[in-house]
N, C-alpha and C positions, 0 to 999 in steps of 0.2 A: 640624146642628140640635141634637144632643144636647149639644154643648159649650155652646151658648147657653142651653139649658134648665138645665144644671148650674150655670152662672154665675148665672142668675136665682134658682135655688133656694138657692144659697149666700148670695146677697145678702139674700134674704128671711129666711133663718135668722139671719143676722147682725143684721138690723134688728129681729127679734123678741127678741133677746137683752136682757139687763138693761141699764139706763141707762148704767152705767159702760162696759160693752162697746160699747154703741152709740156713746157719745162717742168712745171709742178708735177705733172703725171710722171715724167721721166725720173725726177728726183725720188718720188715715192716708190716707183718700180725698183730703182737701184737700192733704196733703203730696205725694201722687202727682200730683195735678192741677197744683200749683205747679211741681213738677219738670218735668213735661211742657211747661209754658209756658216755663220757663227754657231747655229744650233747643230748643224751637221758635224762641225769640228768638235763641239762639246760632246756630242754623242760618241764620236770616234775616240776621243780621249778616254771616255768612260769605258768603252769596250776594250781599249788597249790596256787599261789598268787591270781589268779582269783577266784578259788574255795573258798579260805578263805574270800575274800572280799564279794562274793555273800552270803556265809554262815553267815558272820557277819552282813550282811544287811537283814537277815531274810529269805533267801531262804533255804528251806529244802534240805538236801544233796541228797535225791532221785530226786529232780528237777535239782539240779546242775549236777548230774551224767548223765543226759540225753544229756548234751553238752560236755562230756568228753569221753575219751576211758575207763573210769573206772566205776564200779558200786558204789552204795552208801557205801557199806561196805568197799570196797577198798579205797575210798576217806577218810572215817573216819580213817582207819588204817594209811594211809599216813599222814594225818593231825596230828594224835597223834604221829607218829614216829618222825616227825619234830617239835614237841612241838608247833603246831599252834592252837591246841584246848586242 
């Protein structure tokens, strides 16, 4: 709980800072968010390559889904979205 309170207090202190510091904080927060998204996209791309390979080799999506963070319907939607099936 103390960690959460410390983070909240730190964020509040940063937001109270002068406008230049606040802008710098916002830019950094956006950069971190963008990087997190890129990493998630890369992870999903890797998962989808494996999923497609297993699916192409005859494994049903409901079986493949057991080894991913997605259910079979989500995998099917992702594969269709990226034109993999």
